[in-house]
Kinemage of the C-alpha trace (Angstrom):
@kinemage 1
@onewidth
@group {chain A} dominant
@subgroup {mainchain}
@vectorlist {calphas} color= white
{ca met a 1} P -0.050 0.112 -0.020
{ca ser a 2} L 1.527 3.310 -0.939
{ca lys a 3} L 1.753 6.542 1.213
{ca leu a 4} L -1.310 8.086 -1.008
{ca glu a 5} L -3.309 4.995 -0.173
{ca lys a 6} L -2.510 5.189 3.650
{ca asn a 7} L -3.476 8.788 3.728
{ca ile a 8} L -6.904 8.172 1.969
{ca asp a 9} L -7.586 5.656 4.224
{ca leu a 10} L -6.678 7.789 7.186
{ca asp a 11} L -8.609 10.421 6.010
{ca phe a 12} L -11.558 8.110 5.118
{ca tyr a 13} L -11.313 6.677 8.791
{ca asn a 14} L -10.954 10.343 10.230
{ca lys a 15} L -14.239 11.630 8.371
{ca ile a 16} L -16.381 8.867 9.565
{ca ala a 17} L -15.037 9.053 13.253
{ca glu a 18} L -15.793 12.758 13.272
{ca leu a 19} L -19.266 12.086 12.234
{ca leu a 20} L -19.669 9.517 14.787
{ca lys a 21} L -18.370 11.863 17.232
{ca asn a 22} L -20.614 14.616 16.423
{ca ala a 23} L -23.575 12.485 16.451
{ca arg a 24} L -22.884 11.157 19.877
{ca lys a 25} L -22.415 14.903 21.197
{ca thr a 26} L -25.745 15.886 19.513
{ca val a 27} L -27.546 12.742 21.155
{ca val a 28} L -25.947 13.506 24.599
{ca gln a 29} L -27.099 17.156 24.432
{ca thr a 30} L -30.828 16.201 23.190
{ca val a 31} L -31.138 13.703 25.579
{ca asn a 32} L -29.890 16.087 28.486
{ca lys a 33} L -32.353 18.871 27.181
{ca thr a 34} L -35.149 16.597 27.099
{ca met a 35} L -34.457 15.029 30.775
{ca val a 36} L -34.361 18.568 31.729
{ca tyr a 37} L -37.569 19.499 30.319
{ca thr a 38} L -39.026 16.429 31.714
{ca tyr a 39} L -37.961 16.724 35.298
{ca phe a 40} L -39.227 20.448 35.172
{ca glu a 41} L -42.827 19.301 34.036
{ca val a 42} L -42.946 16.513 36.638
{ca gly a 43} L -42.137 19.233 39.191
{ca lys a 44} L -44.732 21.603 37.985
{ca ile a 45} L -47.218 18.918 38.013
{ca ile a 46} L -46.268 17.911 41.563
{ca val a 47} L -46.385 21.685 42.617
{ca glu a 48} L -49.988 22.410 41.211
{ca glu a 49} L -51.300 19.099 42.487
{ca glu a 50} L -50.065 20.289 46.012
{ca gln a 51} L -51.392 23.511 45.677
{ca lys a 52} L -54.927 22.078 44.880
{ca ile a 53} L -54.524 19.989 47.890
{ca ile a 54} L -53.553 22.878 50.144
{ca asp a 55} L -56.163 25.399 48.785
{ca lys a 56} L -58.871 22.593 49.721
{ca leu a 57} L -57.397 22.343 53.179
{ca glu a 58} L -57.402 25.858 53.792
{ca his a 59} L -60.930 26.153 52.591
{ca phe a 60} L -61.937 23.228 55.008
{ca leu a 61} L -60.237 24.702 57.938
{ca leu a 62} L -61.975 28.181 57.305
{ca glu a 63} L -65.439 26.562 57.193
{ca leu a 64} L -64.614 24.714 60.806
{ca gly a 65} L -64.816 28.083 62.244
{ca lys a 66} L -63.130 29.413 65.585
{ca gly a 67} L -60.652 26.965 67.246
{ca phe a 68} L -58.975 26.385 64.087
{ca thr a 69} L -56.201 27.749 62.476
{ca phe a 70} L -54.452 27.970 59.002
{ca val a 71} L -50.674 28.683 59.904
{ca gly a 72} L -49.013 28.678 56.541
{ca arg a 73} L -48.504 26.795 53.319
{ca gln a 74} L -45.246 25.080 54.333
{ca val a 75} L -44.564 25.309 58.184
{ca arg a 76} L -41.997 22.854 59.938
{ca phe a 77} L -43.626 20.725 62.641
{ca thr a 78} L -41.314 18.775 65.230
{ca phe a 79} L -42.772 16.034 66.888
{ca gly a 80} L -40.090 14.262 69.208
{ca asp a 81} L -37.356 13.195 66.798
{ca phe a 82} L -39.203 13.744 63.863
{ca thr a 83} L -39.639 16.945 61.663
{ca tyr a 84} L -42.356 17.331 59.141
{ca phe a 85} L -42.716 19.874 56.545
């Protein structure tokens, strides 16, 4: 095999290797973007559902009248060694 043939083979290999490298990079970026978007949407759905539950609880406590209180949306309670939010 001549030097020219070796250079052609090497150039051929390098072009394919570069294409594959760029494809991997694009796939990784796309998957990362998709995962970030998905986690954001999941968090958003959870917060919306939490908001609905808290709104219903607040309404219920207000209907009960005197002797009951709605302290706040996220308050820490400690009972013995356990802490709840």
